[in-house]
C-alpha positions in Angstrom: 0.0 0.0 0.0 2.7 2.5 1.0 4.9 1.4 -1.9 2.1 2.1 -4.4 1.5 5.5 -2.8 5.3 6.3 -3.1 5.3 5.2 -6.7 2.3 7.3 -7.4 3.9 10.3 -5.7 7.1 9.8 -7.7 5.2 9.5 -11.0 3.2 12.7 -10.2 6.4 14.6 -9.2 8.2 13.5 -12.4 5.2 14.5 -14.6 5.0 17.9 -12.9 8.7 18.4 -13.4 8.5 17.5 -17.1 5.6 19.9 -17.6 7.5 22.7 -15.9 10.6 22.0 -18.0 8.5 22.3 -21.1 7.0 25.6 -20.1 10.2 27.2 -18.9 12.1 26.6 -22.1 9.7 26.2 -25.0 10.9 24.6 -28.2 11.3 26.8 -31.2 9.2 26.3 -34.3 11.5 26.0 -37.3 10.5 25.7 -40.9 12.1 26.1 -44.2 11.2 26.2 -47.9 13.5 25.4 -50.7 13.3 25.8 -54.5 13.6 22.2 -55.7 15.2 23.3 -59.0 18.0 25.3 -57.3 21.4 23.6 -57.6 23.3 24.8 -54.6 26.6 23.4 -55.8 26.8 26.2 -58.4 26.9 28.9 -55.7 30.3 29.9 -54.5 29.8 33.0 -52.5 27.2 35.1 -50.6 26.7 38.7 -49.5 24.5 40.1 -46.7 21.7 42.6 -46.7 22.9 46.2 -46.0 19.9 47.2 -44.0 17.9 44.2 -42.6 14.8 44.9 -40.7 15.3 44.3 -37.0 12.6 45.3 -34.5 12.4 44.9 -30.8 9.1 45.8 -29.2 8.0 47.7 -32.3 11.1 49.9 -32.3 13.8 49.7 -34.9 16.9 48.4 -33.2 18.9 47.3 -36.2 22.2 48.8 -35.4 22.5 47.3 -32.0 21.9 43.7 -33.0 22.9 43.7 -36.7 26.5 42.7 -36.0 25.4 39.7 -33.9 23.2 38.5 -36.8 25.8 39.2 -39.4 28.5 37.3 -37.6 26.2 34.3 -36.9 25.0 34.1 -40.5 28.6 34.4 -41.9 29.8 31.7 -39.6 26.9 29.3 -40.5 27.2 30.0 -44.2 31.0 29.5 -44.3 30.5 26.2 -42.4 28.4 25.1 -45.3 31.2 25.9 -47.8 30.1 29.3 -49.0 32.6 32.2 -49.1 31.6 35.6 -47.7 31.9 38.7 -50.0 31.2 42.3 -49.1 29.1 42.6 -52.2 28.2 40.8 -55.5 28.0 37.3 -54.0 26.2 34.6 -55.9 23.7 34.4 -53.1 22.2 37.4 -51.3 21.2 36.7 -47.7 18.5 39.0 -46.3 16.9 38.6 -42.8 14.2 40.0 -40.7 14.1 39.7 -36.9 11.4 40.8 -34.5 10.8 40.4 -30.8 7.4 41.6 -29.5 5.2 41.0 -26.6 1.8 39.4 -26.6 -0.8 40.2 -24.0 -2.9 37.3 -22.8 -5.7 38.0 -20.5 -8.0 35.3 -19.1 -10.8 35.3 -16.6 -10.8 33.2 -13.5 -12.8 35.5 -11.5 -15.7 35.0 -9.1 -19.0 36.7 -10.1 -20.0 39.7 -8.0 -23.6 38.7 -8.1 -23.9 35.1 -7.0 -27.6 34.9 -7.8 -26.9 35.5 -11.5 -24.6 32.5 -12.2 -23.5 31.0 -8.9 -19.9 30.8 -7.7 -17.5 29.1 -10.0 -14.1 29.5 -11.4 -14.3 30.2 -15.1 -11.8 28.4 -17.3 -12.8 29.1 -20.9 -11.6 25.7 -22.1 -13.6 23.8 -19.4 -16.7 25.9 -19.0 -19.0 26.3 -22.0 -21.8 28.3 -20.3 -22.4 32.0 -20.4 -20.0 34.2 -18.5 -21.1 37.0 -16.3 -20.2 40.6 -17.2 -19.8 41.6 -13.5 -16.7 40.0 -12.2 -13.8 40.8 -10.0 -10.3 39.6 -10.6 -8.8 38.0 -13.6 -5.3 37.6 -14.8 -3.1 39.1 -17.5 0.1 37.6 -18.7 2.7 39.1 -21.0 4.7 36.7 -23.1 7.5 37.6 -25.5 7.8 36.0 -28.9 10.9 36.1 -31.1 10.8 35.5 -34.9 13.7 35.4 -37.4 13.1 35.0 -41.2 16.1 34.4 -43.4 15.9 34.6 -47.2 18.6 33.3 -49.5 18.3 34.7 -53.0 20.0 33.7 -56.2 21.3 37.2 -57.0 21.8 36.8 -60.7 18.1 35.7 -61.2 16.7 37.8 -58.4 14.8 34.7 -57.2 14.5 33.2 -53.7 16.0 29.7 -53.5 15.7 29.1 -49.8 13.8 30.5 -46.8 14.0 29.6 -43.1 11.8 30.8 -40.3 12.4 30.5 -36.5 9.8 31.3 -33.9 10.0 30.9 -30.2 8.4 32.1 -27.0 11.1 33.8 -25.1 11.7 33.3 -21.4 15.0 35.1 -21.0 14.7 38.9 -20.8 18.4 39.6 -20.2 20.0 41.7 -22.9 23.4 40.1 -22.3 22.0 36.7 -23.4 20.7 38.2 -26.7 23.8 37.6 -28.8 24.0 33.9 -27.6 20.3 33.4 -28.4 20.7 35.0 -31.8 23.7 32.8 -32.7 21.8 29.6 -31.6 18.7 30.6 -33.5 20.6 31.5 -36.7 22.6 28.2 -36.5 19.4 26.2 -36.1 17.6 27.9 -39.0 20.5 27.6 -41.4 21.2 24.0 -40.5 18.7 22.9 -43.2 20.3 25.0 -45.9 22.0 22.7 -48.4 25.8 22.6 -48.4 27.7 23.9 -51.4 
């Protein structure tokens, strides 16, 4: 009896720990699209966009983070066998990065007038009845989402041959970690780009 109770307690504790781990460091969503007719072995070099669009909380912050993006992209592309050129590369790499906040509000309030609906805790996914308009309480949560979009263009044909997108809910708010996070994100996105 006690051993079953201990096993159940351990299983519940492990399940809770796994759920917390998933919430504290969400996995990124990474996708890419590739032109099936593009022969990447023909490309020798690449150049970077002069003025990529980088926005943090709806403000242009390109100058502050541009060098971190540029260095990460150059390192990832060179690891694939492409040579960096200041201009006139076979491939043109353009990118867009944005970090913004999302406001999530949800109602878990108790109605002010108990005769109207009765006392309950409203969780929209579990309760399908009408909600009262007169409530006290509720919660608001601000979450931060980061997105990076990298386009690789055949410069002679002015045609996109590859695109990678990275999206992730951010949990770190420390600006000192930004360069490390940028490097990890760029490396993950460009990992699916074909080698030369």
